[in-house]
PyMOL commands that place a pseudoatom at each C-alpha (Angstrom):
pseudoatom trace, name=CA, resn=MET, resi=1, chain=A, elem=C, hetatm=0, pos=[16.078, 11.504, 21.555]
pseudoatom trace, name=CA, resn=ALA, resi=2, chain=A, elem=C, hetatm=0, pos=[14.916, 8.373, 21.068]
pseudoatom trace, name=CA, resn=LEU, resi=3, chain=A, elem=C, hetatm=0, pos=[12.529, 7.373, 17.594]
pseudoatom trace, name=CA, resn=THR, resi=4, chain=A, elem=C, hetatm=0, pos=[9.376, 6.457, 17.220]
pseudoatom trace, name=CA, resn=LYS, resi=5, chain=A, elem=C, hetatm=0, pos=[8.675, 2.844, 16.629]
pseudoatom trace, name=CA, resn=SER, resi=6, chain=A, elem=C, hetatm=0, pos=[7.425, 4.636, 13.328]
pseudoatom trace, name=CA, resn=GLU, resi=7, chain=A, elem=C, hetatm=0, pos=[10.500, 5.848, 12.648]
pseudoatom trace, name=CA, resn=LYS, resi=8, chain=A, elem=C, hetatm=0, pos=[12.959, 3.236, 13.416]
pseudoatom trace, name=CA, resn=LYS, resi=9, chain=A, elem=C, hetatm=0, pos=[11.307, 1.203, 11.100]
pseudoatom trace, name=CA, resn=GLU, resi=10, chain=A, elem=C, hetatm=0, pos=[11.125, 4.076, 8.310]
pseudoatom trace, name=CA, resn=LYS, resi=11, chain=A, elem=C, hetatm=0, pos=[15.587, 4.459, 8.971]
pseudoatom trace, name=CA, resn=VAL, resi=12, chain=A, elem=C, hetatm=0, pos=[15.476, 0.493, 8.808]
pseudoatom trace, name=CA, resn=THR, resi=13, chain=A, elem=C, hetatm=0, pos=[13.682, 0.210, 5.710]
pseudoatom trace, name=CA, resn=THR, resi=14, chain=A, elem=C, hetatm=0, pos=[15.843, 3.076, 4.272]
pseudoatom trace, name=CA, resn=HIS, resi=15, chain=A, elem=C, hetatm=0, pos=[18.808, 1.425, 5.480]
pseudoatom trace, name=CA, resn=LEU, resi=16, chain=A, elem=C, hetatm=0, pos=[18.277, -2.979, 4.268]
pseudoatom trace, name=CA, resn=LYS, resi=17, chain=A, elem=C, hetatm=0, pos=[17.797, -0.798, 1.097]
pseudoatom trace, name=CA, resn=GLN, resi=18, chain=A, elem=C, hetatm=0, pos=[20.675, 0.521, 0.490]
pseudoatom trace, name=CA, resn=LEU, resi=19, chain=A, elem=C, hetatm=0, pos=[22.383, -2.127, 1.635]
pseudoatom trace, name=CA, resn=ARG, resi=20, chain=A, elem=C, hetatm=0, pos=[21.468, -4.234, -0.706]
pseudoatom trace, name=CA, resn=LYS, resi=21, chain=A, elem=C, hetatm=0, pos=[21.689, -2.091, -4.093]
pseudoatom trace, name=CA, resn=GLU, resi=22, chain=A, elem=C, hetatm=0, pos=[25.434, -1.369, -2.522]
pseudoatom trace, name=CA, resn=LEU, resi=23, chain=A, elem=C, hetatm=0, pos=[25.712, -4.928, -2.423]
pseudoatom trace, name=CA, resn=ARG, resi=24, chain=A, elem=C, hetatm=0, pos=[23.933, -5.654, -5.340]
pseudoatom trace, name=CA, resn=ILE, resi=25, chain=A, elem=C, hetatm=0, pos=[26.204, -4.010, -7.232]
pseudoatom trace, name=CA, resn=MET, resi=26, chain=A, elem=C, hetatm=0, pos=[29.467, -5.432, -5.869]
pseudoatom trace, name=CA, resn=HIS, resi=27, chain=A, elem=C, hetatm=0, pos=[27.970, -8.794, -6.388]
pseudoatom trace, name=CA, resn=ALA, resi=28, chain=A, elem=C, hetatm=0, pos=[27.977, -8.184, -10.098]
pseudoatom trace, name=CA, resn=ALA, resi=29, chain=A, elem=C, hetatm=0, pos=[31.882, -6.848, -9.971]
pseudoatom trace, name=CA, resn=VAL, resi=30, chain=A, elem=C, hetatm=0, pos=[31.966, -9.992, -8.435]
pseudoatom trace, name=CA, resn=THR, resi=31, chain=A, elem=C, hetatm=0, pos=[30.519, -12.261, -10.639]
pseudoatom trace, name=CA, resn=GLU, resi=32, chain=A, elem=C, hetatm=0, pos=[30.861, -10.505, -13.961]
pseudoatom trace, name=CA, resn=GLU, resi=33, chain=A, elem=C, hetatm=0, pos=[33.957, -9.061, -14.002]
pseudoatom trace, name=CA, resn=GLN, resi=34, chain=A, elem=C, hetatm=0, pos=[35.921, -11.290, -11.269]
pseudoatom trace, name=CA, resn=THR, resi=35, chain=A, elem=C, hetatm=0, pos=[37.437, -8.517, -9.036]
pseudoatom trace, name=CA, resn=LEU, resi=36, chain=A, elem=C, hetatm=0, pos=[37.525, -7.807, -5.081]
pseudoatom trace, name=CA, resn=PRO, resi=37, chain=A, elem=C, hetatm=0, pos=[35.628, -5.365, -4.453]
pseudoatom trace, name=CA, resn=ASP, resi=38, chain=A, elem=C, hetatm=0, pos=[37.867, -2.613, -2.927]
pseudoatom trace, name=CA, resn=THR, resi=39, chain=A, elem=C, hetatm=0, pos=[38.427, -1.972, 0.291]
pseudoatom trace, name=CA, resn=ILE, resi=40, chain=A, elem=C, hetatm=0, pos=[37.168, 1.812, 1.262]
pseudoatom trace, name=CA, resn=GLU, resi=41, chain=A, elem=C, hetatm=0, pos=[33.756, 0.594, 0.148]
pseudoatom trace, name=CA, resn=LEU, resi=42, chain=A, elem=C, hetatm=0, pos=[33.642, -2.498, 2.574]
pseudoatom trace, name=CA, resn=ARG, resi=43, chain=A, elem=C, hetatm=0, pos=[34.219, -0.360, 4.960]
pseudoatom trace, name=CA, resn=LYS, resi=44, chain=A, elem=C, hetatm=0, pos=[31.830, 2.069, 3.556]
pseudoatom trace, name=CA, resn=LEU, resi=45, chain=A, elem=C, hetatm=0, pos=[29.055, -0.609, 4.080]
pseudoatom trace, name=CA, resn=MET, resi=46, chain=A, elem=C, hetatm=0, pos=[30.310, -2.565, 7.374]
pseudoatom trace, name=CA, resn=ALA, resi=47, chain=A, elem=C, hetatm=0, pos=[29.705, 1.400, 8.664]
pseudoatom trace, name=CA, resn=GLN, resi=48, chain=A, elem=C, hetatm=0, pos=[26.598, 1.359, 6.985]
pseudoatom trace, name=CA, resn=MET, resi=49, chain=A, elem=C, hetatm=0, pos=[25.442, -2.133, 9.174]
pseudoatom trace, name=CA, resn=GLU, resi=50, chain=A, elem=C, hetatm=0, pos=[26.461, -0.778, 12.290]
pseudoatom trace, name=CA, resn=GLU, resi=51, chain=A, elem=C, hetatm=0, pos=[24.911, 2.383, 12.173]
pseudoatom trace, name=CA, resn=LEU, resi=52, chain=A, elem=C, hetatm=0, pos=[21.742, 0.210, 11.536]
pseudoatom trace, name=CA, resn=LEU, resi=53, chain=A, elem=C, hetatm=0, pos=[23.040, -1.682, 14.302]
pseudoatom trace, name=CA, resn=GLU, resi=54, chain=A, elem=C, hetatm=0, pos=[22.761, 1.162, 16.535]
pseudoatom trace, name=CA, resn=VAL, resi=55, chain=A, elem=C, hetatm=0, pos=[19.459, 2.000, 15.418]
pseudoatom trace, name=CA, resn=LEU, resi=56, chain=A, elem=C, hetatm=0, pos=[17.942, -1.609, 16.356]
pseudoatom trace, name=CA, resn=GLU, resi=57, chain=A, elem=C, hetatm=0, pos=[19.371, -2.472, 19.021]
pseudoatom trace, name=CA, resn=PRO, resi=58, chain=A, elem=C, hetatm=0, pos=[20.089, 0.237, 22.182]
pseudoatom trace, name=CA, resn=LYS, resi=59, chain=A, elem=C, hetatm=0, pos=[23.954, 0.497, 23.847]
pseudoatom trace, name=CA, resn=SER, resi=60, chain=A, elem=C, hetatm=0, pos=[22.731, -1.571, 27.030]
pseudoatom trace, name=CA, resn=ALA, resi=61, chain=A, elem=C, hetatm=0, pos=[21.269, -5.169, 25.082]
pseudoatom trace, name=CA, resn=ARG, resi=62, chain=A, elem=C, hetatm=0, pos=[25.071, -4.415, 23.297]
pseudoatom trace, name=CA, resn=ARG, resi=63, chain=A, elem=C, hetatm=0, pos=[27.012, -4.467, 25.870]
pseudoatom trace, name=CA, resn=SER, resi=64, chain=A, elem=C, hetatm=0, pos=[25.740, -7.185, 27.569]
pseudoatom trace, name=CA, resn=LYS, resi=65, chain=A, elem=C, hetatm=0, pos=[26.368, -9.252, 24.536]
pseudoatom trace, name=CA, resn=LYS, resi=66, chain=A, elem=C, hetatm=0, pos=[30.048, -7.696, 24.372]
pseudoatom trace, name=CA, resn=SER, resi=67, chain=A, elem=C, hetatm=0, pos=[30.054, -8.877, 28.139]
pseudoatom trace, name=CA, resn=LYS, resi=68, chain=A, elem=C, hetatm=0, pos=[28.854, -12.199, 27.551]
for i in range(1, 68): cmd.bond("trace and resi %d" % i, "trace and resi %d" % (i + 1))
show_as sticks, trace
zoom trace
């Protein structure tokens, strides 16, 4: 199912807002409490970034980048 341009924009915007929120929380913990983030939380954020990348780039474009 292909997303329309406006649906894609909305999905990307939502993803970015959520990522920024979680990264701000993580940054506050690192700077104020001087603790490293939990690895599970980092993996969760990485997965969300991968999802965002899938929305932004079609699979064919990602494959051509990997082959370079």
